[in-house]
C-alpha positions, 0 to 999 in steps of 0.5 A: 519662065518669061522668057520662054512665054508670055506673062498674063495681063493683069488688071491695069490698076497702077501697073503695065497692063501688058505683061509679056516679057520680062520683069522690068526691075529699076536699081535706084540709088543717089549717085547711081555709080556704085552699088545700083550698078552692079546691081544692074550689072548682076540681075542682067546677067544672072536673070538673063532673058526673063528680066530686064535690069536698069539702074538710076539715081537722084543726083547721079555722078555722071559715071559709075564708080572705077572700082564698081566697074573693076570688080565687075570686069573680075567678076566676068561681066561686061561693063559696056553700056553701064553709065550713070543717069538721072531717074528722070530717064524712066519717069515721063511719057515715053519711058520704058514702063517697070514692074518694081523698083528698088532702092539701094540706099538709105537717101535715095529711099527716102527721096520723092522719087518721080512718077515711074511709068506703071506705077511700079511696085516699090522694095528697099535693099539698104546697103552700106555705101561702098564708094563712101571708102575712100582708102587704103585701097584693100579697104575699097576693094574689099568694101566693094565685094561686100557690096557686090556679095550682098547684091548678089545673094538679092539678085539670086535670090530674086531670080529663084523666084516663081513667076506667081512671087513677082505678079504686081499684088505679091512683088515687093512683098517678095522683094522686102522679103528677099533683103530681110532674108539675105 
């Protein structure tokens, strides 16, 4: 387990050379208000010390969707610190070096992402946008619950993956296989 020790350093060709500490995963969506927020909270909580989770968007909404926050709170996740922010926060000098960036919506997957430090592996976990459902209230709740369940299954599989499958030369294939199996 990463939290109990240190990862071996690997070649610096595109990945962070110092592989100590948790795996750093950025979850991307266009608005960074629903899917990516749910994914960040799930990975943060289920991944504990082994993963460090972040989320961002290409066109952030400015705040997490209220239904996302309500669902997370109802499921026992802390919502403090969750925010809708631009993916530019994770690009450029001084930004956190990432191990992987996972897009969770088709539009963010098709956009030209900024260059992230460490040239993280990329994967796509395409899910329907629960924020597109606006009424009635029970349909909104059901849409968010379905998205939560889909992300939870993927995050649990990621957390269960052995460190060898998260090595820089294998992590993208592992993340894509998790999505394909879900």
